[in-house]
TORKENU-371266 format. One record per residue (C-alpha): x, y, z; residue in three letters. Coordinates in steps of 0.25 Angstrom, whole numbers. Example, Ala and Ser with C-alpha at 12.3 -4.5 7.8 and 13.67 -1.06 7.14 Angstrom:
// TORKENU-371266
REC  east north    up residuo
REC    49   -18    31     ALA
REC    55    -4    29     SER
This chain:
// TORKENU-371266
REC  east north    up residuo
REC    77  -118   -14     MET
REC    64  -125   -14     SER
REC    65  -130     1     GLU
REC    55  -124    10     LEU
REC    61  -118    23     HIS
REC    54  -113    36     ASN
REC    54   -98    37     LEU
REC    50   -88    47     PHE
REC    48   -73    44     LEU
REC    48   -64    57     PRO
REC    41   -51    56     CYS
REC    36   -40    65     PRO
REC    24   -45    74     ARG
REC    11   -41    68     GLY
REC    16   -43    54     LEU
REC    15   -58    52     GLU
REC     2   -58    44     PRO
REC     8   -47    35     ALA
REC    21   -55    33     LEU
REC    14   -68    30     ALA
REC     6   -61    19     ALA
REC    19   -55    13     GLU
REC    25   -69    13     MET
REC    13   -74     6     GLN
REC    13   -63    -4     ALA
REC    26   -68   -10     LEU
REC    18   -79   -16     LYS
REC    30   -89   -15     SER
REC    25  -103   -19     PRO
REC    35  -109    -9     THR
REC    33   -99     3     LEU
REC    23  -105    14     ARG
REC    19   -94    24     THR
REC    16   -99    38     GLY
REC     7   -94    48     LYS
REC    11   -81    55     GLU
REC    17   -82    69     VAL
REC    20   -70    78     PRO
REC    32   -62    72     SER
REC    33   -70    59     GLY
REC    28   -79    48     VAL
REC    34   -93    46     PRO
REC    35   -99    31     ALA
REC    41  -110    23     ARG
REC    48  -106    10     GLY
REC    60  -108     1     THR
REC    73  -101     1     LEU
REC    68   -92   -10     GLU
REC    56   -89    -2     ASP
REC    66   -84     9     VAL
REC    72   -75    -1     MET
REC    59   -69    -6     ARG
REC    54   -67     9     LEU
REC    67   -60    13     ASN
REC    66   -51     0     LEU
REC    51   -48     0     HIS
REC    46   -48    15     SER
REC    43   -35    20     ARG
REC    38   -40    34     ILE
REC    47   -51    38     ALA
REC    59   -48    47     SER
REC    67   -60    42     ARG
REC    65   -73    35     VAL
REC    70   -84    43     LEU
REC    73   -98    38     LEU
REC    70  -109    49     ARG
REC    81  -120    50     LEU
REC    76  -127    62     GLY
REC    69  -128    75     HIS
REC    70  -136    88     ALA
REC    65  -136   102     PRO
REC    73  -128   112     VAL
REC    75  -127   127     GLU
REC    89  -122   128     GLN
REC    99  -115   120     ALA
REC   106  -128   116     ASP
REC    94  -132   108     ASP
REC    96  -120    99     VAL
REC   111  -125    97     TYR
REC   106  -139    93     ARG
REC    96  -133    83     LEU
REC   106  -124    77     ALA
REC   116  -135    76     LEU
REC   107  -144    68     LYS
REC   103  -133    57     MET
REC   110  -134    44     PRO
REC   116  -120    44     TRP
REC   127  -125    34     GLU
REC   116  -125    23     ARG
REC   113  -111    25     TRP
REC   126  -104    27     PHE
REC   141  -106    28     ALA
REC   150  -106    41     PRO
REC   158   -94    36     ASP
REC   145   -85    37     GLN
REC   142   -77    49     THR
REC   130   -80    58     LEU
REC   121   -74    68     ARG
REC   110   -80    76     VAL
REC    97   -72    80     ASP
REC    87   -77    90     VAL
REC    73   -74    93     THR
REC    64   -80   104     ALA
REC    49   -82   108     ASP
REC    47   -88   122     HIS
REC    61   -95   121     SER
REC    65  -104   134     PRO
REC    79  -100   131     LEU
REC    85   -90   141     GLU
REC    95   -84   132     SER
REC    92   -81   117     LEU
REC   106   -76   115     HIS
REC   112   -90   120     PHE
REC   102   -97   111     ALA
REC   107   -89    99     ALA
REC   121   -93   102     LEU
REC   118  -107   103     ARG
REC   111  -106    89     ALA
REC   124  -100    84     LYS
REC   132  -111    90     ASP
REC   123  -121    83     GLY
REC   125  -115    70     VAL
REC   140  -113    71     CYS
REC   142  -128    76     ASP
REC   134  -133    65     ARG
REC   145  -128    55     PHE
REC   156  -132    65     ARG
REC   151  -146    66     MET
REC   151  -147    51     ARG
REC   166  -143    50     GLY
REC   163  -129    46     MET
REC   167  -116    53     ALA
REC   157  -109    63     ARG
REC   150   -97    57     PRO
REC   154   -84    64     ASP
REC   143   -75    71     VAL
REC   141   -61    66     ASP
REC   130   -54    73     ARG
REC   130   -41    64     GLU
REC   131   -46    50     GLN
REC   129   -61    49     PRO
REC   129   -69    37     ASP
REC   118   -78    43     VAL
REC   107   -76    53     ARG
REC   101   -87    61     VAL
REC    89   -85    69     HIS
REC    85   -93    81     LEU
REC    71   -92    86     HIS
REC    68   -98   100     LEU
REC    53  -101   103     GLY
REC    47  -107   116     ALA
REC    51  -121   112     THR
REC    60  -121   100     GLU
REC    71  -114    92     ALA
REC    71  -111    78     LEU
REC    83  -107    69     LEU
REC    82   -99    57     TYR
REC    91   -93    46     LEU
REC    88   -79    44     ASP
REC    87   -77    29     THR
REC    85   -62    30     SER
REC    98   -57    37     GLY
REC    94   -43    41     GLU
REC    79   -41    45     PRO
REC    70   -40    33     LEU
REC    65   -26    38     PHE
REC    79   -21    34     LYS
REC    76   -18    20     ARG
REC    89   -10    17     GLY
REC    83     3    14     TRP
REC    82     9    28     ARG
REC    95    15    33     THR
REC    89    25    43     ALA
REC    75    26    50     HIS
REC    67    35    59     GLY
REC    64    33    73     GLU
REC    57    20    77     ALA
REC    56    15    62     PRO
REC    47     4    57     LEU
REC    54    -9    52     LYS
REC    52   -11    38     GLU
REC    45   -24    39     ASN
REC    35   -18    50     LEU
REC    32    -7    40     ALA
REC    29   -17    29     ALA
REC    20   -25    38     GLY
REC    13   -12    43     LEU
REC    10    -9    28     LEU
REC     4   -23    26     ALA
REC    -5   -22    38     LEU
REC    -9    -7    34     SER
REC   -16   -12    22     GLY
REC    -7    -3    13     TRP
REC    -4    -9    -1     THR
REC     5    -3   -12     PRO
REC    -8     2   -20     GLN
REC   -11    11    -8     ALA
REC    -5    25    -4     VAL
REC     3    24     8     LEU
REC     7    36    18     PHE
REC    15    36    30     ASP
REC    15    49    37     PRO
REC    25    45    48     LEU
REC    35    38    39     CYS
REC    47    39    48     GLY
REC    58    33    39     ALA
REC    48    28    29     GLY
REC    48    13    32     THR
REC    33    11    29     LEU
REC    33    19    16     VAL
REC    46    13    11     VAL
REC    41    -1    14     GLU
REC    27     2     7     ALA
REC    35     8    -5     ALA
REC    43    -4    -7     GLN
REC    30   -13    -6     MET
REC    23    -4   -16     ALA
REC    35    -5   -26     CYS
REC    36   -21   -23     ASN
REC    50   -19   -18     LEU
REC    55   -31   -10     ALA
REC    60   -26     3     PRO
REC    72   -35     3     GLY
REC    78   -30   -10     LEU
REC    87   -20    -3     GLY
REC    94   -30     6     ARG
REC   101   -43     8     GLY
REC    96   -56    15     PHE
REC   102   -66    24     GLY
REC    99   -77    15     PHE
REC   109   -72     5     GLU
REC   120   -77    14     ARG
REC   113   -91    16     LEU
REC   115  -103     8     ARG
REC   103  -109     0     GLY
REC    97   -96    -5     PHE
REC    99   -95   -20     GLY
REC   106   -83   -26     VAL
REC    99   -84   -39     GLN
REC    85   -86   -32     ALA
REC    88   -73   -24     TRP
REC    92   -65   -35     GLN
REC    79   -69   -43     ASP
REC    71   -66   -31     ILE
REC    77   -52   -29     ARG
REC    76   -49   -44     ARG
REC    61   -52   -44     ALA
REC    59   -43   -32     ALA
REC    66   -32   -39     LEU
REC    58   -34   -52     ALA
REC    45   -33   -44     ALA
REC    46   -18   -40     ARG
REC    34   -10   -45     ARG
REC    30     5   -44     ALA
REC    22     9   -32     ALA
REC     7    10   -34     GLN
REC     4    21   -24     ALA
REC    11    32   -17     PRO
REC    18    30    -3     ILE
REC    19    43     6     PHE
REC    27    45    19     ALA
REC    29    57    28     ALA
REC    36    61    41     ASP
REC    37    73    49     ILE
REC    52    71    50     ASP
REC    60    75    38     PRO
REC    71    65    41     ARG
REC    61    54    41     MET
REC    56    59    27     VAL
REC    70    59    22     GLU
REC    72    45    28     LEU
REC    60    40    22     THR
REC    64    45     8     ARG
REC    78    39    10     ALA
REC    72    25    14     ASN
REC    63    25     2     ALA
REC    74    28    -7     GLN
REC    83    16    -1     ARG
REC    71     7    -3     ALA
REC    69    11   -17     GLY
REC    55    17   -15     VAL
REC    58    32   -15     GLU
REC    49    35   -26     ALA
REC    37    28   -19     VAL
REC    38    35    -6     VAL
REC    34    50    -5     GLN
REC    39    56     8     VAL
REC    37    70    14     LYS
REC    38    76    28     GLN
REC    25    79    35     GLY
REC    18    78    49     ASP
REC     9    66    50     VAL
REC    -1    76    56     MET
REC    -2    84    43     ASP
REC    -3    71    35     ALA
REC   -13    70    23     VAL
REC   -14    60    13     PRO
REC    -2    61     3     PRO
REC   -10    58    -9     VAL
REC   -25    57   -13     GLN
REC   -29    42   -14     LEU
REC   -34    38   -28     GLN
REC   -47    31   -29     PRO
REC   -46    17   -23     GLY
REC   -32    20   -18     GLN
REC   -29    17    -3     ALA
REC   -21    26     6     GLY
REC   -13    20    18     HIS
REC    -7    29    29     LEU
REC     3    19    36     VAL
REC    12    24    47     THR
REC    20    21    60     ASN
REC    17    33    69     PRO
REC    27    35    81     PRO
REC    23    29    94     TYR
REC    29    29   108     ALA
REC    35    15   108     GLU
REC    44    20    96     ARG
REC    46    34    98     ILE
REC    44    42   111     GLU
REC    33    52   110     ALA
REC    28    62   120     LYS
REC    19    73   122     GLY
REC     6    77   116     ARG
REC    10    76   102     GLU
REC    13    61   104     ALA
REC    -1    60   111     GLU
REC    -8    67   100     GLU
REC    -1    60    88     PHE
REC   -11    48    86     LEU
REC   -23    56    88     PRO
REC   -18    67    78     ARG
REC   -14    56    68     LEU
REC   -28    50    69     GLY
REC   -34    63    65     ASP
REC   -24    65    53     VAL
REC   -28    51    48     LEU
REC   -43    53    50     LYS
REC   -44    67    44     GLN
REC   -34    66    32     ARG
REC   -33    51    28     PHE
REC   -47    48    26     THR
REC   -48    36    17     GLY
REC   -34    31    20     TRP
REC   -29    19    28     ASN
REC   -20    21    39     ALA
REC   -11    11    47     ALA
REC    -3    16    59     LEU
REC     7     8    68     LEU
REC     6    12    82     LEU
REC    11     6    96     ALA
REC    -2    12   103     ASP
REC   -11     0   102     LEU
REC   -23     9   104     GLN
REC   -18    20    94     ALA
REC   -31    20    86     ASP
REC   -38    27    98     ARG
REC   -28    38    98     ALA
REC   -29    39    83     LEU
REC   -45    39    84     ARG
REC   -45    29    72     LEU
REC   -52    16    71     LYS
REC   -42     6    66     PRO
REC   -46    -4    55     ALA
REC   -35   -14    60     ARG
REC   -25   -15    71     ARG
REC   -13   -23    68     HIS
REC    -3   -28    79     VAL
REC    11   -25    75     VAL
REC    24   -25    82     TYR
REC    34   -14    79     ASN
REC    46   -21    85     GLY
REC    42   -24   100     PRO
REC    31   -13    99     ILE
REC    17   -18    98     GLU
REC     9    -9    88     CYS
REC    -4    -8    80     ARG
REC    -5    -5    66     LEU
REC   -18     2    66     PHE
REC   -25     3    52     THR
REC   -36    13    49     PHE
REC   -45    16    38     GLN
REC   -47    31    39     LEU
REC   -60    37    37     VAL
REC   -65    52    39     ALA
REC   -64    55    54     GLY
REC   -68    65    64     ARG
REC   -61    79    64     PRO
REC   -47    80    70     PRO
REC   -46    81    85     ARG
REC   -44    95    91     LYS
REC   -30    98    95     ALA
REC   -27    96   109     ALA
REC   -27   109   118     ALA
REC   -14   116   116     GLY
REC   -10   109   104     ALA
REC    -7   116    91     GLY
REC   -14   113    78     ALA
REC     0   107    73     GLY
REC     3    99    85     ASP
């Protein structure tokens, strides 16, 4: 398993540097992290590195193992590339297959047809060697092949992850407009929070941010509760995988600082508790019901200890908001942060690219991050004593 393979780890746009840092933190002597590109990080590594990346990466969406690439002008070029790849090295003809396709400025008119030609090439490779053609299963395939079409070339990968890596296995239900787990992990990395600091999410929803943070604080590998595509591929040693999992289980530690969550909706409070329990961190995350406008620091910071408020407030592109309450939300939230969280750090993910103006706070950093197709900013703030709260708008009650 010492052979080096070309790998690609896709991730949400804006998190590429955080993913590269995460990969380097594995400290594998055989893993070579490449230069980040939009929406991912290339690498070279062994099959054991592939297993470790699947198990430990919080930010990657998948771990793709590149088999080959070739110039492409038409769909038959994809077929010829697929026909040349040694698929029999990686799986048997009685295993089911699925081909997924992505593209970036591809000259091909039909991505669906290109994927069909890739599938034909894979199947004909087996048939030409006297074996049966693999069947296609779109829902639960044994093997996933990934075709990427660029402006001038096609690349073929084996998907070693199976289901996307953000599917950790602990979230069976979620709130409205949830964060994906790998985006939440990336936001925590960009926010500056570390497991030594107190964390508070006062708009926790289903608890994705705090559950991810709690697992990080306990050094729990995100993939311990799920399976992976490489377990159905040839070449990945069963004993090596068992050893890697065993080492990850033994690495669990106690959290060093408390993690707090709150939400105004009692259903979200219960959902956060349930998700934390399924993730094995129910003893770490302290959840209560509460309105963010009434939020206060959940604990007094110890000398030298940092506090981080990290949250994903609702915004119009995700949840339709109307009326004065929506218009006043960010200004009122800014007042809460300035008046009650002096000395804390804050990080807010917002789709309003000028939201700092409504908050009346000067950001320390603005990180460009994409929540799916929505371009957002993660604003980070170092909170200092501010001016008195704004007066309530005429006709608005004190509790509005």
